[in-house]
N, C-alpha and C positions, 0 to 999 in steps of 0.2 A: 400503877393502875389508875391513879387518880388523873394523871396527865392524859392517859388514852381516852378517857370519858370526856374531859374537857375538849380535847382535839376533835372528837367526834361530834360534840355539841357545836363547836365553832363551824365545823365543815357543813353540818346540817343546816346551821343558820344561814351560812353563805349560799347553800344550794336553794333554800327557800326564798331568799331574797332574789336570787337570780330567777327562779320560776315565777315570782310575783311580778318582776319586770317584764318578763316575756309575755305573761298572761294580760298585763296591761296593755302591751303593744298590740297583741293579736285579737284580744276580746276585751276591750275596755268596758267598764260598767257603764251602762246607758244613763243618759242625764235624768230620764224619767225615774230610775231606781233611786237616785239621789233625792229627787224631789218627793218621792213617796216616803222614803225613809225620813225625810225631814217632816213630813206631814204626820207621820206616825209618831214622831218625837213630840209633836204638838199635842197629843192626845193627853199628856200629862196635865193639861189645863181644862179638864172636863168641867169645871166649875164655870167656864165662860159660856155665855149664852150665845147661841147662833143666830146671826142675822142672815135671813135667807134671801136670795136673789128673787125679786118679784117682778121685775121689769128689765128688759135688755133691748135696746133698739136694733141691735143686730138681729134679733129674732123677731121682735114685734114692730113690723114695718108700718102697721096701721096707726100706730101712736104719732108717726112722723108724716102723716098724709098731707098735712097743710104746710110742711116746711118747704121753703124754695131753695134752689141752689144745690151745690154738690155737698153731699153728706159725708164728711170725713170725721165727724164727731160721733163718739158712741156714748149713749146715756145708759146708766145702770142705777136701778134703785134696789135697796135692801130693806127688809123690815124685820124688827124683833118686837116683842111684846111692848115695849115702852120707848122704842127708838126707830127713827127712819133715817137712812143714809141715801143721799143722791150724789152720783158721781158723773162727771163729764170727762171722758178719756179722749184726748187729741193726739193722733199719731204724728211722729216726728221721725221719719225714716224708720230705724230699727228701735227707736226709743219711744216713750210716751211721756205726755204730761197729764196729770190728773187734777181736776178742780173738784172739790167736793163740799157738801154741806151736811152736818149732822143736826137733827132736831132733837134737842134734849140738852141737859146741862153737861156739856163735853169738858173733861179735864185733860184727855190725852188721845192722840190719834197717831198711830204707826202703821205703815204700809209695809207689808212683807212681800218680797219677790225672791227669785232664785239667787239674786245678788246680796240679799240680807235684809234687814229691817231699817226703815228710815223713818225718824220722828217728824211729824208735820206740826207746824206752828198753827194754832187754832184761834181765830178771832173770837170776840164776845157773841157773835151771831152764830157760831159753830161752823164757819167756813175755813177751808184749808186748801193748800196747793202743794203738790209734790211734782217737781220737774225732773226730767232726764232719768226716767226709770226704764229698765229693759222691757221689751215687748215679751210677752209670756204670761205665766201664771202669776196672779197676785191676789192678796186679800188684805183686809184692814183689821187692826185690833183697836177697838174704841173703849175708852173708859168714860162712862157717862152716868150721872146720877148714883155714883157709888158702886155701880156694876161694871163688869168687864164683857164686852160683846165682840164676837169674831164674825166676819162675813165668810160666806162660802167662797171657795176658790173660784176665780174667773180667769180666763185666758184673754188677754188684752193686746 
């Protein structure tokens, strides 16, 4: 009787594996579902302070009224209680290059995208650069003045 039970379990597992492959082909999980799941997983860091987006050149065209030439660069500014973050995002086909500066005593900057998290080298003035990131959603994790800050998600 023991063999019959294990045979049934094995055939059930094989059937479930086959059904999973068929479901993946016919109705794959949307990329947004993976991104939202990843964002929900990040809620475990509720002790991080949120740095809110306060300026975005893609939305606020008045701030660029005096700029001449073609505008390929996107400027983003984030603020928290004791921290300011300014970013310049330059498109490079389907990739992006980000130049940033954090005002505060910065010890660590990490950029999070759908591809993962990339650490950025920060100079003594709080400047950093991350090249060749995927276009799409991104946010920063910044450790400054002994506190952890996380920017809101933006699509670049």
